[in-house]
C-alpha positions in Angstrom: 0.0 0.0 0.0 1.1 3.6 0.3 3.1 5.1 3.1 -0.2 6.1 4.9 -0.6 5.0 8.5 -1.8 1.4 8.8 -5.4 0.7 9.7 -6.0 -0.3 13.3 -7.7 -3.7 13.0 -8.3 -4.0 16.8 -11.8 -4.6 18.1 -14.1 -1.6 17.4 -12.2 -0.5 14.3 -14.3 -2.8 12.0 -17.3 -2.7 9.8 -19.5 -0.8 12.3 -17.6 2.5 12.0 -17.0 4.3 8.7 -13.6 5.8 8.2 -13.1 8.0 5.1 -9.4 7.3 5.2 -10.0 3.6 4.6 -11.8 4.4 1.4 -9.1 6.8 0.2 -6.3 4.2 0.9 -8.3 1.5 -0.8 -8.8 3.6 -3.9 -5.1 4.6 -3.9 -4.1 0.9 -3.7 -6.2 0.4 -6.8 -4.3 3.2 -8.5 -7.3 5.5 -8.6 -6.0 9.0 -7.7 -9.3 10.9 -7.9 -11.7 8.8 -5.8 -15.4 9.7 -5.6 -16.8 10.8 -2.3 -17.0 8.0 0.3 -20.2 6.1 0.7 -22.2 6.5 3.9 -21.7 3.1 5.4 -19.1 0.4 5.6 -20.9 -2.3 3.7 -21.4 0.1 0.8 -17.7 0.9 1.0 -16.8 -2.7 0.7 -19.1 -3.2 -2.3 -17.7 -0.1 -4.0 -14.1 -1.2 -3.5 -14.9 -4.8 -4.6 -16.6 -3.4 -7.7 -13.5 -1.2 -8.4 -11.3 -4.4 -8.2 -13.7 -6.3 -10.4 -13.8 -3.5 -13.0 -10.0 -3.4 -13.1 -9.4 -7.1 -13.5 -12.5 -8.4 -15.3 -12.8 -6.0 -18.1 -16.2 -5.0 -19.6 -17.6 -6.7 -22.7 -20.9 -5.2 -23.9 -21.5 -8.0 -26.4 -22.1 -11.6 -25.2 -19.0 -13.8 -25.4 -18.0 -17.3 -24.2 -15.9 -17.1 -21.0 -12.9 -19.5 -20.7 -15.3 -22.0 -19.0 -17.5 -22.0 -22.1 -20.4 -20.1 -20.5 -22.1 -17.2 -22.3 -21.2 -14.0 -20.4 -21.7 -10.3 -20.7 -20.5 -7.1 -19.0 -18.1 -7.7 -16.1 -18.6 -11.5 -16.1 -22.4 -11.7 -15.8 -23.9 -15.0 -16.8 -27.4 -13.9 -16.1 -29.4 -10.7 -16.3 -31.2 -8.9 -13.4 -34.4 -10.7 -14.2 -32.7 -14.1 -13.9 -32.5 -14.9 -17.6 -29.3 -16.6 -18.7 -27.0 -14.7 -21.1 -27.1 -16.2 -24.6 -24.6 -15.5 -27.4 -27.5 -14.2 -29.6 -28.5 -11.5 -27.1 -28.0 -7.9 -28.2 -25.2 -5.8 -26.7 -25.9 -4.0 -23.4 -24.9 -0.4 -22.4 -22.0 0.3 -20.1 -24.6 1.5 -17.5 -26.4 -1.8 -17.7 -23.0 -3.6 -17.2 -22.4 -1.5 -14.1 -25.8 -2.3 -12.7 -25.2 -6.0 -13.3 -21.8 -5.9 -11.6 -23.2 -4.2 -8.5 -26.2 -6.6 -8.5 -23.9 -9.7 -8.7 -21.8 -8.4 -5.8 -24.8 -7.5 -3.7 -27.0 -10.5 -4.5 -24.4 -13.2 -4.8 -20.9 -12.5 -3.6 -21.3 -10.3 -0.6 -23.9 -12.7 1.0 -21.7 -15.7 0.1 -18.6 -14.2 1.6 -20.4 -13.2 4.8 -22.0 -16.6 5.1 -18.6 -18.3 4.7 -16.6 -15.8 6.8 -19.1 -14.3 9.3 -16.4 -12.6 11.3 -15.8 -10.2 8.4 -18.7 -8.0 9.7 -16.3 -7.0 12.5 -13.4 -6.3 10.1 -12.6 -3.4 7.9 -14.4 -2.8 4.6 -11.1 -3.3 2.9 -10.8 -6.8 4.1 -14.4 -7.6 3.1 -13.8 -6.1 -0.4 -10.7 -8.2 -0.9 -12.6 -11.4 -0.1 -15.5 -10.4 -2.3 -13.1 -9.9 -5.2 -11.5 -13.3 -4.6 -15.0 -15.0 -4.6 -16.0 -13.0 -7.7 -12.9 -14.2 -9.5 -12.7 -17.8 -8.4 -16.2 -18.5 -7.0 -17.6 -18.9 -3.5 -17.0 -22.7 -3.7 -13.3 -22.2 -3.9 -13.4 -19.8 -1.0 -15.5 -22.3 1.0 -13.0 -25.2 0.5 -9.8 -23.1 1.0 -7.2 -22.6 3.7 -7.8 -18.9 3.0 -11.2 -19.2 4.5 -9.9 -21.1 7.5 -7.2 -18.4 8.1 -9.8 -15.6 7.8 -12.2 -17.4 10.2 -9.5 -18.0 12.7 -8.5 -14.3 12.6 -5.0 -15.2 11.3 -4.7 -12.1 9.2 -0.9 -12.3 9.1 -1.3 -15.6 7.1 -4.0 -14.3 4.7 -1.6 -12.7 2.2 0.2 -16.1 1.9 -3.1 -17.9 1.2 -4.2 -15.3 -1.3 -0.9 -15.6 -3.2 -1.5 -19.3 -3.8 -4.4 -18.6 -6.2 -2.5 -17.5 -9.3 -2.5 -20.5 -11.6 -4.7 -20.9 -14.6 -4.4 -23.6 -17.2 -1.4 -25.1 -15.3 0.6 -21.8 -15.4 1.2 -18.9 -13.2 -0.8 -16.0 -14.8 0.5 -12.5 -14.4 -3.0 -11.1 -14.2 -3.9 -13.3 -11.3 -0.6 -12.4 -9.6 -1.5 -8.7 -9.9 -5.1 -9.3 -8.8 -4.0 -11.2 -5.7 -1.5 -8.4 -4.9 -4.3 -5.8 -5.1 -6.3 -7.9 -2.7 -3.3 -8.4 -0.4 -2.9 -4.6 -0.3 -6.4 -4.4 1.2 -6.0 -7.0 4.0 
C-alpha cells in the first residue's frame, strides 16, 4: 500500500464504523487518484471497493461472449441478467450503464452474502478486508473460498497468514498467470 498509517484492526475498528481514510487508501491501492466521495456506510464501501477491483481485473464486454469455461457471459462477467434470464450469445449488446448495474447486482446479490456466510467474522473487520474477499470470490467462485485454507485463516483471525493464502491462487491452465498475480497483490494490499 502507500506510506499512509496502517489501519487499526483492533476490536471496534471494523465494519460498524465508517472511516473515510479507509476508502481513500483502498482507492489509492487500486491506482485511482481521484476517488469519488466516500459512501455513507461500511458495507457500501466494501461493495464499492470490490466493484472497483472487479472492473479493473475483469474487463467489460458489452456484447455476449464465451468465457474460458465456455459459458455465455456479458458485462463484467455476468452469466445472467437482473431478471434471472441466462445470457445467450445471440443476445443484443448492453450499455456500459447496464453492465455497471449487473456488476453491482452480482456483488450485492451473490458474492457479498456468500462471503459473509462463509466468513461471518468479516462483519467486524474493515471494509477493505471484506472487499478483498468479495473480489476473490467473484474471480474464483464462492465454492473455492469455501474449501480453502484462506477461509480457515480468515475465520481464525490469522490475518498475518491471509496474504500467503491469497498468493497461492495465481494458476490458470497449469501456469502462473501475471493477471492473477497482480489481482492477488491488489487484494493483499487491502488485507
